[in-house]
C-alpha positions, 0 to 999 in steps of 0.5 A: 137894864137888859137887852132882850133878843127879838124874833126880828133880830133886833134887841129891845132894852127893858128899862125898869123905873122905880117910884122910890127914885123916879117920882120927879120926872116923866119916865115915858113920853110918846105920842101914844102915852105920857107916864110918870110917878108923882109924889104929893105932899099934903097941901091945898089942891091946885086950881083944876085943869083939863086935857082937850084930847087925852084921858088920864088915869091915876093909880094910887100906890102909897098914901091917900089922895083926894080927887076933885073931878068936875064938881065931885070928890073921891078919896082913893088909897093904895091899889085904887085907880081913877080915870078922868075923861078928856075935857073934864076938869080935875085936881088932886091933893094928898091927905094927911101924909105924902101920897105916891101915884102913877099917872098916864095921859093918853094920847100925849099931844100939845097943848097937853093942858088947859088951864082956867082963871078965877072965873073959870074961863080958859087961859091962853094956850100954853104949849110944853106945859107937861115939862114943868114950869119955866123961869119968868123970862120963859127959859128952862128951869134948872134940870128941865129939858130944853128943846133939841138944839139940833133942830130949828123952826124951819127943820121942824116945820119941814118935818111936819109938812112932810108927815102931814103929806104922808098922812093925807096920802094914807087917808086917801088910800084908806078911804078908798078901801073903806068905800070898797069894804062898804060895797062888799058888806052891803052885798054880803050874806052872813051864811055864804060870804063870811070868808069874803068879809074876813078877806075884805076886813083884812084888806081894810086893816092893811090900809088903815094901819099905815094911816094910824101909824102916820097919825102918830108920826104927825103927832110927834112932829107937831109936838116937836114944833110946839115945844121948840116954839116955847124955847125962850118965850114967856109962859104962864105958870101953872100946875102940870100933872 
């Protein structure tokens, strides 16, 4: 890793990940995106799952992989990418030899996975599935990160309430600005009011940007609540990708 000086005076540490050594854990976990390398050995495909809010992209790096997406199948090799939209059931398996791929899930919001039973019905909601399976009593498997012990349920809930309050306030400001923008655009003439519309659009973005930043903060606070609630609770086993 090396520190790169930025114009704002801060330093950004660039961490380089490698599929040859980092294929057994998530390497990027943010509300905006969860990403990891994944190595699959040839085996029957697991039961399909889906993501309620997130799309998922799979980029094959080595080997070949067969994807079952909905009722359709596709086989991909190195350099080929498959995208699965939110709510679409999918599974994958390596063909003939091990397969390595990069996958990203966007956004990363609990519950991250939806599982299905033999009849195709949704199983009970399972939070924290992206971290991997737990022991039968619900405790973390060896090597699996546990919930942050520096926070308790009350602390996390208080943080969530605070961020949701900030989100609500930002939403009201953005809505008011959007109403003003609608009035401006209704009166605007493309030939004589282009600059006025540009100013109004910039003003609208200045109101929407804090709103979207608070959406991300609320997602992070909610994820922490959901993950912490699972610590010590029994959960159903299931594949996590």
